[in-house]
Backbone as CSV, one residue per row, in Angstrom:
resi,resn,N_x,N_y,N_z,CA_x,CA_y,CA_z,C_x,C_y,C_z
1,MET,26.597,-24.225,42.617,25.856,-23.274,41.797,24.405,-23.733,41.694
2,THR,23.465,-22.788,41.863,22.042,-23.112,41.768,21.670,-23.348,40.314
3,PRO,20.994,-24.494,40.018,20.599,-24.756,38.629,19.680,-23.662,38.103
4,ARG,19.847,-23.336,36.837,19.016,-22.305,36.219,17.598,-22.841,36.065
5,ARG,16.627,-22.044,36.479,15.229,-22.443,36.426,14.706,-22.367,34.995
6,THR,14.024,-23.420,34.549,13.419,-23.410,33.219,12.290,-22.402,33.195
7,PRO,12.289,-21.469,32.250,11.229,-20.461,32.226,9.876,-21.082,31.866
8,THR,8.834,-20.509,32.417,7.476,-20.986,32.180,6.776,-20.112,31.153
9,ALA,6.124,-20.761,30.207,5.231,-20.079,29.267,3.813,-20.521,29.578
10,LEU,2.962,-19.578,29.910,1.571,-19.885,30.210,0.726,-19.574,28.984
11,VAL,-0.025,-20.569,28.524,-0.848,-20.444,27.326,-2.316,-20.430,27.729
12,THR,-3.008,-19.334,27.438,-4.451,-19.293,27.669,-5.166,-19.846,26.439
13,GLY,-6.427,-20.239,26.631,-7.163,-20.834,25.515,-6.536,-22.126,25.049
14,ALA,-5.995,-22.893,25.978,-5.176,-24.058,25.622,-5.969,-25.183,24.987
15,SER,-7.296,-25.185,25.120,-8.092,-26.238,24.502,-8.581,-25.847,23.114
16,GLY,-8.305,-24.625,22.678,-8.673,-24.193,21.336,-7.678,-24.691,20.302
17,GLN,-7.977,-24.447,19.030,-7.127,-25.027,17.986,-5.725,-24.422,17.982
18,VAL,-5.587,-23.118,18.227,-4.247,-22.540,18.309,-3.587,-22.932,19.619
19,GLY,-4.348,-22.966,20.705,-3.787,-23.372,21.989,-3.210,-24.777,21.949
20,ARG,-3.934,-25.698,21.327,-3.420,-27.068,21.203,-2.162,-27.099,20.343
21,ALA,-2.172,-26.322,19.256,-0.994,-26.281,18.389,0.209,-25.691,19.119
22,LEU,-0.023,-24.681,19.938,1.069,-24.084,20.708,1.699,-25.095,21.657
23,ARG,0.882,-25.878,22.312,1.421,-26.881,23.230,2.179,-27.956,22.475
24,ALA,1.645,-28.377,21.325,2.292,-29.439,20.552,3.618,-28.990,19.945
25,ALA,3.705,-27.698,19.591,4.901,-27.190,18.901,5.927,-26.568,19.846
26,ALA,5.685,-26.623,21.136,6.576,-25.944,22.086,8.008,-26.460,21.965
27,PRO,8.962,-25.564,21.820,10.368,-25.985,21.721,10.925,-26.337,23.086
28,GLY,12.055,-27.000,23.074,12.737,-27.285,24.324,13.177,-25.991,25.000
29,GLY,13.350,-26.078,26.300,13.785,-24.904,27.030,12.662,-24.134,27.683
30,TRP,11.421,-24.562,27.444,10.264,-23.943,28.071,9.483,-24.969,28.876
31,ARG,9.015,-24.558,30.022,7.982,-25.302,30.748,6.650,-24.683,30.353
32,VAL,5.825,-25.443,29.668,4.584,-24.905,29.126,3.411,-25.308,30.012
33,VAL,2.659,-24.316,30.456,1.448,-24.540,31.242,0.261,-24.104,30.392
34,GLY,-0.547,-25.061,29.981,-1.724,-24.759,29.185,-2.948,-24.619,30.074
35,CYS,-3.660,-23.509,29.932,-4.848,-23.251,30.752,-6.068,-23.091,29.857
36,ASP,-7.050,-23.968,30.035,-8.315,-23.750,29.355,-9.181,-22.842,30.210
37,ARG,-10.413,-22.631,29.777,-11.268,-21.687,30.496,-11.545,-22.132,31.924
38,ALA,-11.647,-23.444,32.139,-11.917,-23.935,33.488,-10.773,-23.610,34.440
39,ALA,-9.546,-23.625,33.913,-8.379,-23.362,34.753,-8.057,-21.876,34.860
40,LEU,-8.398,-21.114,33.816,-8.096,-19.681,33.812,-9.137,-18.986,32.953
41,ASP,-10.080,-18.331,33.595,-11.111,-17.572,32.885,-10.656,-16.125,32.826
42,ILE,-10.230,-15.693,31.647,-9.628,-14.360,31.547,-10.640,-13.243,31.769
43,THR,-11.936,-13.564,31.793,-12.927,-12.527,32.062,-13.021,-12.195,33.543
44,HIS,-12.366,-12.986,34.392,-12.389,-12.755,35.835,-10.977,-12.397,36.314
45,PRO,-10.747,-11.174,36.761,-9.404,-10.770,37.184,-8.817,-11.663,38.268
46,GLU,-9.671,-12.151,39.178,-9.149,-12.986,40.251,-8.630,-14.321,39.724
47,SER,-9.249,-14.842,38.663,-8.768,-16.083,38.056,-7.409,-15.858,37.398
48,VAL,-7.282,-14.736,36.712,-6.006,-14.393,36.071,-4.913,-14.201,37.113
49,SER,-5.245,-13.475,38.168,-4.261,-13.205,39.218,-3.796,-14.487,39.890
50,ALA,-4.748,-15.399,40.152,-4.386,-16.647,40.819,-3.463,-17.496,39.948
51,ALA,-3.785,-17.612,38.652,-2.994,-18.466,37.761,-1.591,-17.904,37.551
52,LEU,-1.485,-16.613,37.261,-0.166,-16.031,37.021,0.628,-15.910,38.316
53,GLY,-0.061,-15.675,39.410,0.642,-15.634,40.690,1.207,-16.982,41.082
54,ARG,0.489,-18.029,40.736,0.933,-19.382,41.064,2.088,-19.823,40.165
55,GLU,1.979,-19.565,38.859,2.960,-20.075,37.894,4.159,-19.148,37.710
56,ARG,3.978,-17.845,37.962,5.040,-16.853,37.766,5.712,-17.024,36.399
57,PRO,4.945,-16.950,35.322,5.521,-17.209,34.000,6.447,-16.090,33.535
58,ALA,7.404,-16.477,32.702,8.217,-15.479,32.012,7.501,-14.979,30.768
59,LEU,6.582,-15.789,30.252,5.876,-15.481,29.011,4.416,-15.887,29.152
60,VAL,3.530,-15.020,28.724,2.107,-15.338,28.625,1.709,-15.241,27.160
61,ILE,1.114,-16.300,26.622,0.624,-16.310,25.246,-0.890,-16.354,25.311
62,ASN,-1.532,-15.302,24.848,-2.988,-15.245,24.936,-3.633,-15.752,23.659
63,ALA,-4.039,-17.014,23.709,-4.765,-17.626,22.594,-6.240,-17.782,22.915
64,ALA,-6.685,-17.196,24.019,-8.098,-17.244,24.388,-8.839,-16.133,23.659
65,ALA,-9.979,-16.459,23.067,-10.745,-15.440,22.350,-12.169,-15.923,22.134
66,TYR,-13.059,-14.964,21.999,-14.416,-15.241,21.534,-14.362,-15.091,20.025
67,THR,-14.473,-16.202,19.282,-14.244,-16.185,17.837,-15.480,-16.494,17.005
68,ALA,-16.649,-16.641,17.637,-17.882,-16.911,16.891,-18.357,-15.593,16.286
69,VAL,-17.943,-15.327,15.063,-18.097,-14.014,14.455,-19.564,-13.581,14.385
70,ASP,-20.430,-14.456,13.907,-21.836,-14.087,13.789,-22.525,-14.031,15.144
71,ALA,-22.232,-14.970,16.022,-22.849,-14.970,17.350,-22.477,-13.728,18.137
72,ALA,-21.308,-13.180,17.867,-20.871,-11.979,18.586,-21.810,-10.802,18.352
73,GLU,-22.509,-10.791,17.235,-23.432,-9.692,16.964,-24.567,-9.657,17.976
74,ARG,-24.955,-10.805,18.499,-26.016,-10.838,19.514,-25.469,-11.056,20.917
75,GLU,-24.185,-11.347,21.025,-23.554,-11.544,22.329,-22.377,-10.586,22.469
76,ALA,-22.650,-9.315,22.187,-21.572,-8.322,22.168,-20.900,-8.179,23.530
77,GLU,-21.682,-8.254,24.597,-21.086,-8.113,25.929,-20.140,-9.261,26.237
78,ARG,-20.527,-10.457,25.827,-19.649,-11.611,26.048,-18.368,-11.489,25.218
79,ALA,-18.509,-11.081,23.959,-17.333,-10.902,23.106,-16.400,-9.846,23.682
80,GLU,-16.964,-8.755,24.185,-16.140,-7.709,24.790,-15.460,-8.208,26.059
81,ALA,-16.185,-9.000,26.852,-15.613,-9.504,28.104,-14.379,-10.354,27.842
82,VAL,-14.417,-11.151,26.792,-13.283,-12.035,26.487,-12.203,-11.289,25.707
83,ASN,-12.608,-10.683,24.601,-11.627,-10.147,23.649,-10.993,-8.838,24.080
84,SER,-11.720,-8.022,24.825,-11.188,-6.725,25.253,-10.834,-6.715,26.734
85,LEU,-11.836,-6.920,27.593,-11.571,-6.879,29.026,-10.653,-8.020,29.453
86,GLY,-10.845,-9.197,28.890,-9.981,-10.326,29.232,-8.533,-10.070,28.856
87,ALA,-8.324,-9.490,27.680,-6.968,-9.146,27.266,-6.355,-8.131,28.227
88,ALA,-7.173,-7.174,28.690,-6.679,-6.172,29.633,-6.293,-6.805,30.963
89,HIS,-7.114,-7.753,31.434,-6.786,-8.428,32.691,-5.447,-9.154,32.587
90,LEU,-5.231,-9.839,31.469,-3.968,-10.548,31.276,-2.791,-9.577,31.217
91,ALA,-2.980,-8.479,30.502,-1.895,-7.506,30.395,-1.538,-6.911,31.748
92,GLU,-2.562,-6.615,32.545,-2.319,-6.064,33.885,-1.520,-7.042,34.740
93,GLU,-1.936,-8.296,34.740,-1.281,-9.271,35.600,0.097,-9.647,35.070
94,ALA,0.242,-9.716,33.748,1.561,-9.989,33.174,2.545,-8.893,33.571
95,ARG,2.088,-7.658,33.525,2.959,-6.554,33.958,3.325,-6.697,35.438
96,ARG,2.359,-7.093,36.250,2.609,-7.195,37.696,3.649,-8.255,38.013
97,VAL,3.602,-9.404,37.308,4.542,-10.487,37.621,5.811,-10.413,36.770
98,GLY,5.891,-9.425,35.871,7.085,-9.262,35.051,7.160,-10.211,33.878
99,ALA,6.004,-10.623,33.357,5.968,-11.558,32.228,5.815,-10.812,30.910
100,ARG,6.436,-11.314,29.886,6.200,-10.800,28.535,4.861,-11.347,28.039
101,LEU,4.138,-10.554,27.248,2.838,-10.970,26.720,2.870,-10.991,25.205
102,ILE,2.475,-12.129,24.626,2.214,-12.240,23.195,0.718,-12.474,23.042
103,HIS,0.061,-11.552,22.369,-1.398,-11.542,22.267,-1.803,-11.797,20.819
104,LEU,-2.673,-12.777,20.588,-3.104,-13.103,19.227,-4.337,-12.296,18.843
105,SER,-4.304,-11.763,17.625,-5.432,-10.985,17.133,-5.778,-11.417,15.706
106,THR,-6.487,-10.575,14.970,-7.161,-11.017,13.758,-7.106,-10.001,12.622
107,ASP,-7.268,-10.500,11.404,-7.397,-9.648,10.229,-8.699,-8.847,10.234
108,PHE,-9.668,-9.246,11.063,-10.962,-8.568,11.078,-10.895,-7.192,11.752
109,VAL,-9.719,-6.753,12.174,-9.582,-5.376,12.661,-9.564,-4.391,11.496
110,PHE,-9.495,-4.888,10.262,-9.481,-4.034,9.073,-10.831,-4.079,8.360
111,ASP,-11.105,-3.025,7.556,-12.380,-2.988,6.837,-12.303,-3.610,5.449
112,GLY,-11.090,-3.935,4.984,-10.956,-4.626,3.704,-11.159,-3.747,2.493
113,ALA,-11.061,-2.422,2.650,-11.382,-1.525,1.549,-10.180,-1.045,0.757
114,GLN,-8.941,-1.285,1.233,-7.806,-0.632,0.585,-7.265,-1.398,-0.624
115,GLY,-7.575,-2.679,-0.761,-7.222,-3.400,-1.974,-5.782,-3.831,-2.090
116,ARG,-5.003,-3.713,-1.041,-3.636,-4.256,-1.024,-3.412,-4.871,0.345
117,PRO,-2.415,-5.766,0.478,-2.187,-6.392,1.782,-1.953,-5.365,2.881
118,TYR,-2.541,-5.615,4.023,-2.455,-4.686,5.153,-1.141,-4.852,5.907
119,GLU,-0.428,-3.754,6.070,0.762,-3.729,6.911,0.337,-3.499,8.361
120,PRO,1.181,-3.874,9.321,0.793,-3.734,10.729,0.377,-2.325,11.129
121,GLY,0.963,-1.301,10.520,0.643,0.060,10.905,-0.487,0.698,10.138
122,ASP,-1.124,-0.034,9.236,-2.210,0.545,8.451,-3.427,0.854,9.320
123,ARG,-4.231,1.785,8.832,-5.417,2.212,9.574,-6.397,1.053,9.723
124,THR,-6.894,0.882,10.933,-7.877,-0.162,11.207,-9.285,0.390,10.996
125,GLY,-10.254,-0.513,10.938,-11.648,-0.107,10.756,-12.554,-1.313,10.742
126,PRO,-12.680,-2.004,11.868,-13.473,-3.241,11.900,-14.936,-3.013,11.543
127,LEU,-15.534,-4.019,10.912,-16.902,-3.930,10.433,-17.908,-4.653,11.326
128,CYS,-17.427,-5.410,12.294,-18.331,-6.244,13.090,-17.905,-6.230,14.553
129,VAL,-18.766,-6.755,15.409,-18.498,-6.784,16.845,-17.219,-7.555,17.140
130,TYR,-17.058,-8.704,16.503,-15.842,-9.493,16.729,-14.597,-8.659,16.445
131,GLY,-14.541,-8.010,15.284,-13.387,-7.197,14.934,-13.191,-6.028,15.873
132,ARG,-14.289,-5.378,16.268,-14.178,-4.231,17.171,-13.642,-4.648,18.544
133,THR,-14.127,-5.781,19.050,-13.663,-6.205,20.373,-12.224,-6.694,20.333
134,LYS,-11.814,-7.309,19.241,-10.412,-7.725,19.124,-9.494,-6.508,19.013
135,LEU,-9.920,-5.499,18.272,-9.116,-4.275,18.184,-9.034,-3.594,19.543
136,ALA,-10.141,-3.563,20.270,-10.123,-2.979,21.617,-9.144,-3.729,22.513
137,GLY,-9.101,-5.064,22.369,-8.149,-5.859,23.134,-6.709,-5.514,22.785
138,GLU,-6.424,-5.348,21.501,-5.084,-4.935,21.085,-4.684,-3.624,21.756
139,ARG,-5.605,-2.679,21.749,-5.293,-1.356,22.297,-5.082,-1.411,23.808
140,GLU,-5.862,-2.237,24.486,-5.669,-2.393,25.925,-4.310,-3.011,26.226
141,VAL,-3.948,-4.023,25.463,-2.648,-4.679,25.653,-1.508,-3.681,25.437
142,ALA,-1.599,-2.891,24.378,-0.552,-1.901,24.108,-0.490,-0.846,25.200
143,ARG,-1.650,-0.374,25.651,-1.687,0.671,26.673,-1.120,0.177,28.001
144,ILE,-1.589,-0.967,28.434,-1.205,-1.462,29.761,0.263,-1.876,29.795
145,SER,0.739,-2.446,28.692,2.133,-2.890,28.644,3.087,-1.771,28.265
146,ALA,2.545,-0.573,28.030,3.358,0.561,27.569,4.108,0.223,26.279
147,GLY,3.425,-0.529,25.411,4.005,-0.874,24.121,4.997,-2.014,24.136
148,GLU,5.183,-2.676,25.269,6.181,-3.735,25.370,5.659,-5.097,24.909
149,ALA,4.336,-5.272,24.880,3.771,-6.552,24.457,3.863,-6.696,22.934
150,LEU,3.713,-7.931,22.463,3.671,-8.208,21.027,2.283,-8.687,20.655
151,VAL,1.664,-8.014,19.698,0.385,-8.441,19.140,0.675,-9.113,17.806
152,LEU,0.199,-10.337,17.652,0.393,-11.081,16.400,-0.974,-11.326,15.777
153,ARG,-1.233,-10.634,14.660,-2.499,-10.818,13.950,-2.380,-11.970,12.964
154,THR,-3.432,-12.772,12.887,-3.471,-13.869,11.935,-4.856,-13.929,11.304
155,ALA,-5.135,-14.968,10.509,-6.385,-14.973,9.753,-6.782,-16.382,9.325
156,TRP,-8.083,-16.591,9.220,-8.670,-17.784,8.605,-8.031,-19.076,9.128
157,VAL,-7.956,-19.198,10.436,-7.224,-20.304,11.059,-8.069,-21.581,11.064
158,TYR,-7.412,-22.695,10.808,-8.072,-24.005,10.841,-7.126,-25.022,11.454
159,ALA,-7.680,-26.141,11.861,-6.887,-27.239,12.428,-7.677,-28.525,12.278
160,ALA,-7.069,-29.622,12.667,-7.717,-30.926,12.540,-8.795,-31.151,13.595
161,GLU,-8.827,-30.274,14.608,-9.833,-30.370,15.650,-10.453,-29.003,15.859
162,GLY,-11.604,-28.985,16.501,-12.255,-27.725,16.799,-13.325,-27.399,15.783
163,ARG,-13.698,-26.121,15.749,-14.722,-25.645,14.829,-14.071,-24.676,13.865
164,ASN,-14.016,-25.049,12.597,-13.377,-24.197,11.606,-13.922,-24.508,10.221
165,PHE,-13.548,-23.690,9.261,-14.088,-23.780,7.909,-13.768,-25.117,7.250
166,VAL,-12.563,-25.622,7.440,-12.174,-26.869,6.782,-13.057,-28.032,7.250
167,LEU,-13.211,-28.167,8.542,-14.007,-29.277,9.063,-15.482,-29.112,8.722
168,THR,-15.959,-27.873,8.711,-17.350,-27.634,8.298,-17.552,-28.021,6.844
169,MET,-16.630,-27.651,5.972,-16.744,-28.006,4.561,-16.706,-29.516,4.364
170,LEU,-15.833,-30.201,5.065,-15.776,-31.662,4.924,-17.112,-32.291,5.318
171,ARG,-17.708,-31.802,6.388,-18.998,-32.345,6.827,-20.089,-32.074,5.789
172,LEU,-20.141,-30.845,5.293,-21.178,-30.496,4.323,-20.975,-31.228,3.001
173,MET,-19.731,-31.451,2.613,-19.471,-32.179,1.374,-19.916,-33.632,1.456
174,ARG,-19.930,-34.176,2.663,-20.423,-35.536,2.855,-21.946,-35.584,2.916
175,GLU,-22.556,-34.486,3.389,-23.991,-34.487,3.661,-24.841,-33.949,2.520
176,ARG,-24.310,-33.044,1.711,-25.136,-32.325,0.746,-24.763,-32.672,-0.696
177,PRO,-25.724,-32.531,-1.612,-25.432,-32.815,-3.024,-24.674,-31.687,-3.718
178,SER,-24.711,-30.465,-3.159,-23.980,-29.328,-3.729,-23.822,-28.265,-2.652
179,LEU,-22.917,-27.314,-2.915,-22.641,-26.246,-1.953,-22.517,-24.919,-2.677
180,GLY,-22.835,-23.844,-1.965,-22.551,-22.496,-2.426,-21.637,-21.820,-1.429
181,VAL,-20.543,-21.200,-1.909,-19.541,-20.593,-1.023,-19.189,-19.209,-1.554
182,VAL,-19.046,-18.267,-0.632,-18.765,-16.876,-0.991,-17.426,-16.762,-1.723
183,SER,-17.440,-16.034,-2.834,-16.232,-15.924,-3.664,-15.650,-14.513,-3.712
184,ASP,-16.291,-13.543,-3.043,-15.799,-12.169,-3.126,-15.276,-11.649,-1.790
185,GLN,-14.878,-12.542,-0.913,-14.140,-12.185,0.293,-12.780,-12.870,0.204
186,ILE,-11.721,-12.079,0.263,-10.368,-12.569,-0.027,-9.494,-12.468,1.219
187,GLY,-8.771,-13.545,1.508,-7.847,-13.564,2.633,-6.817,-14.656,2.450
188,THR,-6.324,-15.200,3.561,-5.328,-16.270,3.493,-5.621,-17.354,4.522
189,PRO,-5.984,-18.553,4.089,-6.133,-19.666,5.031,-4.809,-19.936,5.748
190,THR,-4.903,-20.279,7.027,-3.695,-20.449,7.841,-3.851,-21.632,8.788
191,TRP,-2.939,-22.567,8.715,-2.936,-23.726,9.599,-2.536,-23.285,11.001
192,ALA,-3.228,-23.790,12.005,-2.916,-23.430,13.389,-1.468,-23.758,13.736
193,ARG,-0.935,-24.815,13.158,0.468,-25.162,13.422,1.398,-24.059,12.956
194,SER,1.081,-23.437,11.831,1.894,-22.327,11.316,1.883,-21.160,12.292
195,VAL,0.702,-20.844,12.838,0.608,-19.769,13.828,1.465,-20.100,15.048
196,ALA,1.371,-21.344,15.509,2.140,-21.747,16.685,3.638,-21.612,16.452
197,GLU,4.106,-22.008,15.286,5.533,-21.895,14.989,5.976,-20.436,14.970
198,ALA,5.111,-19.562,14.450,5.439,-18.139,14.445,5.492,-17.577,15.863
199,VAL,4.561,-17.990,16.705,4.548,-17.513,18.088,5.808,-17.944,18.824
200,TRP,6.193,-19.191,18.666,7.391,-19.660,19.367,8.660,-19.007,18.814
201,ALA,8.664,-18.710,17.507,9.798,-17.968,16.955,9.860,-16.565,17.562
202,ALA,8.690,-15.959,17.754,8.640,-14.641,18.396,9.050,-14.722,19.861
203,ALA,8.713,-15.819,20.513,9.082,-15.996,21.917,10.601,-15.997,22.095
204,ALA,11.299,-16.466,21.070,12.763,-16.501,21.131,13.395,-15.152,20.828
205,ARG,12.553,-14.163,20.502,13.049,-12.816,20.192,12.409,-11.825,21.156
206,PRO,12.895,-11.747,22.376,12.251,-10.901,23.393,12.241,-9.419,23.059
207,GLU,13.044,-9.012,22.090,13.066,-7.594,21.729,11.880,-7.191,20.848
208,LEU,11.149,-8.194,20.316,10.029,-7.874,19.430,8.849,-7.356,20.234
209,ARG,8.270,-6.284,19.766,7.114,-5.676,20.433,6.262,-4.974,19.380
210,GLY,5.133,-4.466,19.787,4.259,-3.784,18.836,3.336,-4.758,18.142
211,VAL,3.210,-4.641,16.835,2.282,-5.477,16.060,3.012,-6.130,14.895
212,LEU,2.797,-7.440,14.730,3.271,-8.176,13.564,2.097,-8.952,12.964
213,HIS,2.252,-9.317,11.705,1.244,-10.132,11.029,1.819,-11.503,10.702
214,TRP,0.971,-12.518,10.796,1.397,-13.849,10.382,0.230,-14.635,9.799
215,THR,0.383,-15.094,8.584,-0.485,-16.115,7.992,0.392,-16.969,7.101
216,ASP,-0.196,-18.019,6.549,0.504,-18.746,5.498,0.611,-17.844,4.266
217,ALA,1.371,-18.275,3.272,1.571,-17.480,2.065,0.398,-17.668,1.098
218,GLY,0.268,-16.712,0.187,-0.764,-16.810,-0.837,-2.061,-16.137,-0.440
219,VAL,-3.011,-16.150,-1.357,-4.329,-15.570,-1.125,-5.391,-16.515,-1.684
220,ALA,-6.626,-16.330,-1.217,-7.737,-17.159,-1.695,-9.047,-16.505,-1.299
221,SER,-10.093,-16.823,-2.025,-11.440,-16.533,-1.559,-11.926,-17.746,-0.773
222,TRP,-13.046,-17.579,-0.067,-13.628,-18.736,0.620,-14.007,-19.818,-0.396
223,TYR,-14.441,-19.400,-1.574,-14.755,-20.358,-2.643,-13.501,-21.116,-3.077
224,ASP,-12.399,-20.384,-3.316,-11.140,-21.044,-3.674,-10.732,-22.048,-2.598
225,PHE,-10.875,-21.631,-1.346,-10.514,-22.477,-0.217,-11.362,-23.748,-0.214
226,ALA,-12.665,-23.602,-0.422,-13.558,-24.763,-0.432,-13.217,-25.732,-1.560
227,VAL,-12.932,-25.196,-2.749,-12.556,-26.057,-3.878,-11.279,-26.823,-3.559
228,ALA,-10.301,-26.148,-2.972,-9.048,-26.812,-2.605,-9.273,-27.870,-1.535
229,ILE,-10.124,-27.580,-0.568,-10.431,-28.570,0.474,-10.986,-29.835,-0.158
230,GLN,-11.917,-29.671,-1.084,-12.497,-30.856,-1.717,-11.453,-31.630,-2.518
231,GLU,-10.653,-30.931,-3.294,-9.651,-31.617,-4.113,-8.638,-32.353,-3.244
232,GLU,-8.153,-31.705,-2.218,-7.155,-32.337,-1.361,-7.768,-33.459,-0.518
233,ALA,-9.005,-33.280,-0.086,-9.661,-34.323,0.705,-9.944,-35.558,-0.137
234,LEU,-10.315,-35.366,-1.382,-10.511,-36.510,-2.278,-9.188,-37.258,-2.483
235,ALA,-8.114,-36.502,-2.683,-6.802,-37.128,-2.882,-6.340,-37.873,-1.636
236,ALA,-6.747,-37.397,-0.460,-6.345,-38.030,0.795,-7.287,-39.154,1.222
237,GLY,-8.346,-39.378,0.462,-9.291,-40.431,0.805,-10.281,-40.055,1.884
238,LEU,-10.463,-38.767,2.127,-11.384,-38.319,3.173,-12.804,-38.102,2.654
239,LEU,-12.948,-38.025,1.331,-14.258,-37.916,0.703,-14.405,-39.008,-0.338
240,GLU,-15.622,-39.501,-0.502,-15.872,-40.565,-1.466,-16.222,-40.047,-2.844
241,ARG,-16.749,-38.834,-2.914,-17.208,-38.287,-4.191,-17.122,-36.766,-4.145
242,PRO,-16.935,-36.135,-5.300,-16.969,-34.670,-5.340,-18.411,-34.174,-5.413
243,VAL,-18.627,-32.960,-4.960,-19.928,-32.311,-5.111,-19.715,-30.975,-5.817
244,PRO,-20.692,-30.519,-6.584,-20.553,-29.205,-7.219,-20.483,-28.094,-6.169
245,ILE,-19.581,-27.137,-6.403,-19.445,-25.982,-5.514,-19.686,-24.731,-6.347
246,ARG,-20.660,-23.936,-5.943,-21.079,-22.760,-6.691,-20.549,-21.498,-6.024
247,PRO,-19.896,-20.587,-6.766,-19.445,-19.325,-6.171,-20.627,-18.396,-5.917
248,LEU,-20.629,-17.753,-4.758,-21.686,-16.825,-4.371,-21.108,-15.440,-4.102
249,ARG,-21.915,-14.422,-4.352,-21.586,-13.078,-3.891,-22.004,-12.948,-2.426
250,THR,-21.358,-12.044,-1.721,-21.660,-11.864,-0.306,-23.140,-11.622,-0.070
251,GLU,-23.772,-10.828,-0.936,-25.190,-10.519,-0.737,-26.095,-11.737,-0.946
252,GLU,-25.572,-12.779,-1.591,-26.360,-13.999,-1.761,-26.263,-14.910,-0.536
253,TYR,-25.365,-14.606,0.376,-25.188,-15.412,1.581,-25.197,-14.472,2.786
254,PRO,-26.361,-13.934,3.113,-26.418,-12.949,4.207,-26.024,-13.558,5.546
255,ALA,-25.295,-12.783,6.323,-24.842,-13.223,7.647,-24.984,-12.048,8.604
256,PRO,-25.158,-12.323,9.894,-25.309,-11.231,10.852,-24.120,-10.278,10.898
257,ALA,-22.908,-10.802,10.752,-21.700,-9.971,10.863,-21.155,-9.626,9.483
258,ARG,-20.758,-8.382,9.308,-20.092,-7.969,8.072,-18.631,-8.388,8.117
259,ARG,-18.156,-8.957,7.016,-16.753,-9.362,6.899,-16.002,-8.400,5.983
260,PRO,-14.699,-8.224,6.205,-13.912,-7.416,5.269,-13.807,-8.129,3.924
261,PRO,-14.034,-7.431,2.817,-13.956,-8.097,1.511,-12.538,-8.480,1.108
262,PHE,-11.542,-7.804,1.671,-10.136,-8.108,1.360,-9.335,-7.909,2.634
263,SER,-8.867,-9.009,3.211,-8.150,-8.896,4.495,-6.815,-9.635,4.466
264,VAL,-6.156,-9.609,3.308,-4.825,-10.203,3.203,-3.852,-9.365,4.032
265,LEU,-3.043,-10.029,4.838,-2.084,-9.354,5.704,-0.683,-9.377,5.093
266,ASP,0.013,-8.259,5.182,1.401,-8.176,4.735,2.297,-8.760,5.827
267,LYS,3.002,-9.832,5.495,3.855,-10.541,6.467,5.338,-10.318,6.251
268,SER,5.706,-9.413,5.374,7.123,-9.296,5.004,8.006,-9.016,6.211
269,ALA,7.562,-8.165,7.119,8.369,-7.882,8.308,8.502,-9.123,9.184
270,SER,7.434,-9.877,9.313,7.475,-11.080,10.152,8.394,-12.137,9.567
271,TYR,8.329,-12.322,8.254,9.200,-13.311,7.629,10.663,-12.974,7.921
272,ARG,10.989,-11.682,7.871,12.370,-11.249,8.109,12.748,-11.363,9.582
273,LEU,11.893,-10.859,10.454,12.224,-10.800,11.877,12.192,-12.169,12.553
274,LEU,11.288,-13.033,12.116,11.151,-14.340,12.757,12.037,-15.399,12.115
275,GLY,12.575,-15.110,10.936,13.458,-16.067,10.282,12.744,-17.319,9.807
276,LEU,11.466,-17.175,9.470,10.684,-18.321,9.007,10.375,-18.179,7.521
277,ALA,10.510,-19.265,6.789,10.184,-19.249,5.368,8.686,-19.439,5.194
278,PRO,8.035,-18.613,4.382,6.598,-18.759,4.187,6.248,-20.045,3.453
279,ILE,5.162,-20.658,3.861,4.643,-21.857,3.205,3.274,-21.523,2.640
280,HIS,3.031,-21.899,1.402,1.757,-21.579,0.766,0.621,-22.283,1.497
281,TRP,-0.519,-21.596,1.585,-1.646,-22.135,2.352,-2.098,-23.498,1.834
282,ARG,-2.019,-23.709,0.528,-2.505,-24.994,0.007,-1.583,-26.141,0.423
283,GLU,-0.296,-25.879,0.494,0.637,-26.916,0.946,0.349,-27.307,2.393
284,ASN,0.074,-26.324,3.236,-0.258,-26.638,4.625,-1.612,-27.312,4.751
285,LEU,-2.572,-26.902,3.940,-3.873,-27.588,3.935,-3.694,-29.066,3.582
286,ARG,-2.888,-29.326,2.567,-2.634,-30.712,2.154,-2.007,-31.513,3.286
287,ALA,-1.032,-30.917,3.957,-0.365,-31.623,5.064,-1.330,-31.921,6.202
288,MET,-2.183,-30.963,6.522,-3.152,-31.153,7.606,-4.137,-32.263,7.258
289,LEU,-4.650,-32.278,6.034,-5.637,-33.290,5.645,-4.997,-34.685,5.588
290,ARG,-3.761,-34.746,5.200,-3.064,-36.037,5.189,-2.909,-36.564,6.615
291,GLU,-2.653,-35.667,7.558,-2.573,-36.091,8.959,-3.921,-36.612,9.453
292,VAL,-4.989,-35.923,9.049,-6.332,-36.375,9.426,-6.604,-37.763,8.864
293,ALA,-6.233,-37.961,7.609,-6.472,-39.248,6.973,-5.669,-40.367,7.625
294,ALA,-4.479,-40.047,8.122,-3.619,-41.059,8.721,-3.964,-41.358,10.168
295,ALA,-4.792,-40.539,10.765,-5.111,-40.704,12.191,-5.997,-41.925,12.423
């Protein structure tokens, strides 16, 4: 009898914070191929075709994205090339080789005006280039896959490496005598490891398709998040002293890109379908900072 071939999962954006978490959290039973931009540039169809043709994956996880929200306002073509056209290239090639596609997206596809957690089917309305290009990518993935792909939206992602709010706050808390942080934008901080666990749980459920939401549990403003980062970092020995943190209104901290004022995602369907128990964002923040301190 011919031995059963271990299925391959190809992860794009493998050097990013979610890509690294996906590789670290990969369960047994998968051969995981991580591709950074040098190995697979999703903006070039020939690069996508070569990588998927070579690996013949059963699953493609698209963690590649242009995520510099403010820079996207002046680099709209680049953001579109990665977030929309790149997603389309992956969907086309995944369909050609018979691979399932799990595509990661964002809470920024919403305008934040409805005042309650967004369900996957709620009306979208992005306010910035980043959100518009990510929504365009979602639509391309759905169209090309004929609805068979899974889009997993997440929010406010951080990790121990890369560029994210937690690491920026730690640096500024060491460098500055005080900070001002926006307090009227509400969402849910989410550890990259949590996203990875949700993706792999979805990978084990091939019948899942359409759109799901995943973040850690709870809600916070950026100000709440910053205060928690300082408290937990002090407890973990990552900071020597506290600094005053002042809450700001959005208009007091002008930025090129407009953010949704309320982008909490409703995860109830995901919790049920993926069989994962929600963990509060502060508990995961604490665990991540403790790992940083122990490194």
